[in-house]
C-alpha positions in Angstrom: 9.8 1.9 0.2 8.7 5.5 0.1 10.9 7.5 -2.2 11.7 11.0 -0.8 12.6 14.1 -2.8 16.1 14.0 -4.2 16.5 10.3 -5.1 15.4 10.6 -8.7 15.7 13.6 -11.1 12.8 15.7 -12.3 12.3 14.2 -15.8 12.0 10.7 -14.5 9.8 11.8 -11.6 7.5 13.7 -14.0 7.4 10.8 -16.4 6.5 8.5 -13.6 3.8 10.8 -12.4 2.2 10.9 -15.8 2.2 7.1 -16.1 0.8 6.7 -12.6 -2.0 9.1 -12.8 -3.0 8.1 -16.3 -3.1 4.5 -15.1 -5.2 5.5 -12.1 -7.6 7.5 -14.3 -8.0 4.5 -16.6 -8.8 2.1 -13.7 -11.2 4.5 -12.0 -13.0 5.0 -15.3 -13.3 1.2 -15.8 -14.3 0.4 -12.2 -18.0 0.0 -12.8 -18.3 -2.1 -9.6 -17.9 1.2 -7.7 -21.7 1.7 -7.8 -22.0 -0.9 -5.0 -22.2 0.9 -1.6 -20.7 -2.1 0.2 -17.6 -2.1 -2.0 -17.1 1.6 -1.4 -17.2 1.0 2.4 -14.9 -2.1 2.0 -12.4 0.0 0.0 -12.3 2.6 2.7 -11.8 0.1 5.4 -9.1 -1.8 3.5 -7.3 1.5 2.8 -7.3 2.4 6.5 -6.2 -1.1 7.5 -3.3 -1.0 5.1 -2.3 2.5 6.2 -2.0 1.3 9.8 -0.2 -1.9 8.8 2.3 0.3 6.9 3.0 2.2 10.2 4.2 -1.0 11.8 7.8 -1.6 10.9 9.2 -5.1 11.7 12.9 -5.9 12.0 14.4 -7.9 9.1 18.1 -7.5 9.8 20.6 -5.7 12.0 19.6 -2.0 11.8 17.0 -2.5 9.1 13.2 -2.9 9.2 10.4 -3.4 6.7 6.7 -2.8 6.5 3.8 -4.0 4.5 3.2 -2.4 1.1 -0.3 -3.9 0.8 -0.7 -4.2 -3.0 -1.2 -8.0 -3.0 -3.6 -7.8 0.0 -5.7 -5.1 -1.6 -6.2 -6.9 -5.0 -6.9 -10.2 -3.3 -9.7 -8.8 -1.3 -10.9 -6.0 -3.6 -9.9 -7.0 -7.1 -7.4 -5.2 -9.4 -9.5 -2.0 -10.0 -10.4 -1.1 -6.4 -7.1 -2.6 -5.1 -5.0 -0.2 -7.1 -7.3 2.8 -6.1 -7.0 1.6 -2.4 -3.2 1.7 -2.2 -3.0 4.8 -4.3 -5.2 6.7 -1.8 -2.9 5.5 1.1 0.3 6.7 -0.7 -1.2 10.1 -1.6 -2.4 10.8 2.0 0.9 9.6 3.4 2.8 12.1 1.3 0.4 15.0 1.8 -0.4 14.6 5.5 2.6 12.8 7.0 5.5 13.8 4.7 6.2 10.1 4.0 7.5 10.2 0.5 8.5 13.4 -1.3 5.9 15.5 -3.2 8.1 15.5 -6.3 8.4 11.7 -6.0 4.6 11.1 -5.5 4.2 9.7 -9.0 7.1 7.3 -8.4 5.7 6.2 -5.1 2.2 5.6 -6.6 3.8 3.7 -9.4 6.0 1.5 -7.3 4.0 1.0 -4.2 0.4 1.0 -5.6 0.4 0.1 -9.3 3.3 -2.3 -9.6 2.6 -4.1 -6.4 -1.1 -4.4 -7.1 -0.6 -5.6 -10.7 2.1 -8.1 -9.9 0.0 -9.4 -6.9 -3.0 -9.7 -9.1 -1.2 -11.5 -11.9 0.4 -13.9 -9.4 -2.7 -14.8 -7.5 -4.7 -15.1 -10.6 -2.2 -17.6 -12.2 -1.9 -19.4 -8.9 -5.7 -19.8 -8.8 -5.8 -21.2 -12.3 -3.0 -23.7 -11.5 -4.0 -24.8 -8.1 -7.7 -24.0 -7.7 -9.5 -21.8 -5.2 -9.4 -23.9 -2.1 -8.5 -21.9 1.0 -5.0 -23.5 1.2 -4.3 -22.6 -2.4 -5.5 -19.0 -1.9 -3.3 -18.7 1.2 -0.2 -20.1 -0.4 -0.8 -17.9 -3.4 -1.1 -14.9 -1.1 2.3 -15.5 0.2 3.9 -15.8 -3.2 2.0 -12.7 -4.4 3.2 -10.7 -1.5 6.8 -11.7 -2.0 6.8 -11.0 -5.7 5.0 -7.7 -5.4 7.7 -6.3 -3.1 10.5 -7.7 -5.2 9.2 -6.2 -8.4 8.5 -2.9 -6.7 12.2 -2.7 -5.6 13.3 -3.6 -9.2 11.1 -0.8 -10.4 13.0 1.7 -8.2 16.3 0.4 -9.5 15.1 0.9 -13.0 14.1 4.5 -12.2 17.4 5.0 -10.5 19.2 3.8 -13.6 17.3 6.3 -15.7 17.5 9.3 -13.3 19.4 8.6 -10.1 21.0 11.7 -8.6 24.1 10.1 -7.0 27.0 8.2 -8.6 26.5 4.9 -6.9 27.1 1.9 -9.3 23.8 0.4 -10.5 24.9 -3.1 -9.6 25.5 -2.2 -5.9 22.0 -0.5 -5.7 20.3 -3.6 -7.3 22.0 -6.0 -4.9 21.2 -3.9 -1.9 17.6 -3.4 -2.9 17.0 -7.0 -3.7 18.6 -8.5 -0.6 16.7 -6.2 1.8 13.4 -6.4 0.0 13.5 -10.2 -0.4 13.2 -10.3 3.4 10.6 -7.6 3.5 8.7 -9.5 0.8 8.6 -12.6 3.0 7.1 -10.6 5.8 4.6 -9.1 3.3 3.6 -12.6 2.2 3.0 -13.8 5.7 1.0 -10.7 6.8 -1.0 -10.9 3.6 -1.8 -14.5 4.1 -2.8 -14.0 7.8 -5.3 -11.2 6.9 -6.7 -13.2 4.0 -7.0 -16.3 6.2 -9.0 -14.2 8.8 -11.4 -12.9 6.1 -11.8 -16.4 4.6 -12.9 -17.7 8.0 -15.2 -14.8 8.8 -16.5 -13.5 5.5 -15.2 -15.5 2.5 -17.6 -13.6 0.2 -15.5 -10.4 0.8 -12.4 -12.0 -0.7 -12.6 -11.1 -4.4 -10.2 -13.7 -5.7 -12.1 -16.5 -3.9 -15.3 -16.3 -6.0 -15.2 -13.0 -7.8 -18.6 -12.2 -6.3 -19.7 -10.0 -3.5 -23.3 -10.7 -2.9 -23.8 -11.1 0.8 -24.3 -8.1 3.1 -23.8 -8.8 6.8 -22.9 -5.2 7.8 -22.4 -6.0 11.5 -19.9 -8.7 10.8 -18.2 -6.6 8.1 -17.7 -3.4 10.2 -17.0 -5.3 13.4 -14.1 -7.3 11.8 -12.3 -4.2 10.3 -12.9 -2.0 13.4 -11.4 -4.7 15.6 -8.4 -5.0 13.4 -7.9 -1.3 13.2 -8.2 -0.9 17.0 -5.7 -3.7 17.7 -3.2 -2.5 15.1 -3.4 1.2 16.1 -2.5 0.3 19.6 0.5 -1.6 18.3 1.9 1.3 16.1 3.9 3.0 18.9 5.9 -0.2 19.4 7.0 -0.6 15.7 10.7 -0.9 15.0 12.5 2.5 14.7 15.2 1.2 12.3 15.2 2.5 8.8 13.3 0.5 6.2 14.8 -1.2 3.2 15.1 1.9 1.0 16.2 4.2 3.9 18.8 1.7 4.8 20.2 1.6 1.2 20.0 5.4 1.2 22.0 5.6 4.4 24.6 3.2 3.0 25.1 5.1 -0.2 24.6 8.6 0.9 21.3 9.6 -0.7 19.8 12.8 0.6 16.4 12.5 2.2 15.8 16.1 3.3 12.6 17.6 1.9 12.9 21.0 3.7 9.2 20.6 4.6 8.1 20.0 8.2 4.5 19.0 8.7 2.5 18.7 12.0 2.2 14.9 11.5 5.7 14.2 10.1 7.1 10.8 11.0 3.6 9.7 12.1 3.6 11.7 15.3 2.0 14.9 16.6 5.0 17.3 17.2 3.2 19.1 20.1 2.8 15.9 22.2 5.8 14.6 24.2 4.2 11.2 24.9 5.3 8.9 22.1 2.5 6.4 22.6 -0.2 9.0 22.6 1.4 10.9 19.7 1.7 7.9 17.5 -1.7 6.4 18.4 -3.5 9.7 17.8 -1.6 10.2 14.5 -2.7 6.7 13.4 -6.4 7.4 14.3 -6.3 10.8 12.5 -4.8 9.0 9.4 -7.5 6.3 9.5 -10.3 8.9 9.7 -8.8 11.0 6.8 -8.2 7.9 4.6 -11.7 6.5 5.1 -13.3 9.9 4.5 -11.1 10.6 1.4 -11.9 7.1 0.0 -15.6 7.6 0.4 -15.5 11.0 -1.2 -13.5 9.7 -4.2 -15.5 6.6 -4.8 -19.0 8.1 -4.1 -18.2 10.9 -6.6 -17.3 8.2 -9.2 -20.6 6.4 -8.3 -22.6 9.6 -9.1 -20.6 10.1 -12.3 -21.5 6.6 -13.4 -25.2 7.1 -12.6 -25.3 10.3 -14.5 -23.6 8.6 -17.5 -26.3 5.9 -17.5 -29.1 8.3 -17.3 -27.7 10.2 -20.3 
């Protein structure tokens, strides 16, 4: 779902960037819960988890794969403010460090993959909770629906952006049908993965699931860190075996002749270390490095905001 350079023209890319970063700024400014150290740590861990999950492409059809976007998962666990910030950090690091998504399209990717997926996921799970309560079975079924809808609306957002500033002359109807058909299947995978992770958290630390009680008062650090480190270790070892088929957007691009060339080659491009010939070692080390960078970046951003909030209170 990462949009590379060349898909969308400059005016739409710039406009999307302004909308994205203005939205992020507003959410960061309003996220007073960032003063909690545990939530800062949880956001870093969740960002790393979603980063690794996004590296694991799963086959959805002949020659096409999909991967988690993570917006629904992030807001269910962290709430809307921290959830949007969490996914945005992942998208930014993917672009800057791994050349996954073009630099000129960074605003579009943040908007589609972080903001829209998170907001749709949050609206869906919140409405589901009001209609069906907060029993675990309700939260899990709502997680599936939130995952599906978040991906579908993200793909619709891309089609809208393409309609405004697409750079190739492919009929809009064909792009819409291709995007929806592939991303419906990806959305189903998203919903299942989201529900599985939420189910694990509900069993082990239900107080960490924001949508469950809207409270985060317990603080069993050993259980908290142990759970996420275990997940990260297991998933990191799986990344070299992910499907190599193009994802939904790449598949549509191949079918319709979009250009994906950025002209920029990075050391960690395509989630591998170019100097290593061993695919397993290259991908695994790339994943580990990404995890370290994302956790570190998350902590720097959120702790800086925490200090800013404390200074504001003192003044």
